[in-house]
C-alpha positions in Angstrom: -2.2 -19.3 44.6 1.0 -18.5 42.7 1.3 -16.0 39.8 2.7 -18.3 37.1 -0.3 -20.8 36.9 -2.7 -17.8 37.0 -0.8 -16.1 34.2 -0.7 -19.3 32.1 -4.5 -19.8 32.7 -5.1 -16.4 31.3 -2.4 -16.4 28.5 -3.3 -19.9 27.1 -6.8 -19.0 25.7 -5.5 -15.6 24.5 -2.5 -17.2 22.6 -4.8 -19.8 21.2 -7.2 -17.1 20.0 -4.4 -15.1 18.4 -3.2 -18.3 16.6 -6.7 -18.9 15.3 -6.9 -15.4 14.0 -3.5 -15.7 12.3 -4.5 -19.0 10.7 -7.8 -17.6 9.5 -6.1 -14.6 8.0 -3.5 -16.8 6.3 -6.2 -19.1 4.9 -8.2 -16.1 3.7 -5.1 -14.7 1.9 -4.4 -18.1 0.3 -8.0 -18.5 -0.9 -8.1 -14.9 -2.3 -4.9 -15.6 -4.3 -6.5 -18.9 -5.5 -9.5 -17.0 -6.7 -7.4 -14.5 -8.5 -5.4 -17.4 -10.1 -8.7 -19.0 -11.1 -9.8 -15.8 -12.9 -6.4 -15.6 -14.7 -6.6 -19.2 -15.7 -10.1 -18.7 -17.1 -8.9 -15.8 -19.1 -6.0 -17.9 -20.5 -8.5 -20.7 -21.3 -10.8 -18.2 -23.2 -7.8 -16.8 -25.1 -6.6 -20.3 -26.1 -10.2 -21.2 -27.1 -10.5 -18.1 -29.3 -7.2 -18.9 -31.0 -8.3 -22.5 -31.7 -11.6 -21.2 -33.1 -9.8 -18.8 -35.5 -7.6 -21.7 -36.6 -10.6 -23.9 -37.1 -12.4 -21.3 -39.1 -9.3 -20.8 -41.3 -9.2 -24.6 -41.9 -12.9 -24.5 -42.8 -12.4 -21.7 -45.3 -9.4 -23.5 -46.8 -11.4 -26.7 -47.1 -14.3 -24.9 -48.7 -12.0 -23.3 -51.3 -10.1 -26.5 -51.9 -13.4 -28.3 -52.6 -14.3 -25.9 -55.3 -16.7 -23.8 -53.3 -16.6 -20.1 -53.1 -15.4 -19.6 -49.6 -17.5 -17.6 -47.1 -20.7 -17.5 -49.2 -24.1 -19.4 -49.1 -24.1 -22.6 -47.1 -20.4 -22.3 -46.5 -21.0 -18.9 -44.9 -23.7 -20.4 -42.7 -21.2 -23.1 -41.5 -18.7 -20.4 -40.7 -21.3 -18.3 -38.8 -22.4 -21.4 -36.8 -18.8 -22.1 -35.9 -18.4 -18.5 -34.6 -21.6 -18.7 -32.6 -20.6 -22.0 -31.0 -17.1 -20.6 -30.3 -18.6 -17.5 -28.6 -20.9 -19.7 -26.5 -17.9 -21.9 -25.5 -16.0 -18.8 -24.4 -19.0 -17.6 -22.3 -19.2 -21.0 -20.7 -15.5 -21.0 -19.9 -15.9 -17.6 -18.3 -19.0 -18.6 -16.3 -17.2 -21.7 -14.9 -14.0 -19.8 -13.9 -16.0 -17.0 -12.3 -18.1 -19.5 -10.3 -14.9 -21.2 -9.0 -13.4 -17.9 -8.2 -16.6 -16.7 -6.4 -16.6 -19.9 -4.3 -13.0 -19.4 -3.3 -13.7 -15.8 -2.3 -16.6 -17.0 -0.2 -14.3 -19.5 1.5 -11.8 -16.7 2.1 -14.5 -14.7 3.9 -15.5 -17.8 6.0 -11.8 -18.3 6.9 -11.5 -14.6 7.9 -14.7 -14.9 10.0 -13.5 -18.1 11.7 -10.2 -16.3 12.6 -12.1 -13.4 14.1 -14.3 -15.7 16.2 -11.2 -17.6 17.3 -9.7 -14.4 18.6 -12.9 -13.4 20.3 -13.2 -16.8 21.9 -9.6 -16.4 23.1 -10.2 -13.0 24.6 -13.4 -14.2 26.3 -11.6 -17.3 27.6 -8.7 -15.2 28.9 -11.2 -12.8 30.6 -13.1 -15.7 32.2 -9.8 -17.2 33.5 -8.8 -13.8 34.9 -12.2 -13.5 36.6 -11.9 -17.0 38.0 -8.3 -16.3 39.3 -9.5 -13.1 41.0 -12.3 -15.0 42.6 -9.9 -17.7 43.8 -7.5 -15.1 45.2 -10.3 -13.4 47.0 -11.4 -16.7 48.6 -7.8 -17.4 49.6 -7.5 -14.0 51.3 -10.7 -14.5 53.2 -9.5 -17.9 54.3 -6.2 -16.5 55.5 -7.8 -13.5 57.1 
């Protein structure tokens, strides 16, 4: 048995395992970055929502005053308070949603990393099995020649 086919039989699974590990690590990095981007996007959404809420409250106050009400008192105050409560709940919901998406992407990143590690392990075991088989084949050839 020649050396080149034996070396290829051993190197093939090992190279495949290393490629799987590299792909898993690359996917994990990409998903981790996506999770970070999701959190930043959620923060931007909450900031935008707070600015819109402030603007809406300002418009409510202006409308109250222009309609002859004393702004920010009585029923008008209740309406403003309700708007603030709803705005805070909206901000919390935006945060919850972005955190859930980021958490899912981090879980996928862990899965990708784990898959890469198993691919490497599979490659090392496959290379070891090929080496063992080659050694066994060489021993049989030697006995047959001897």
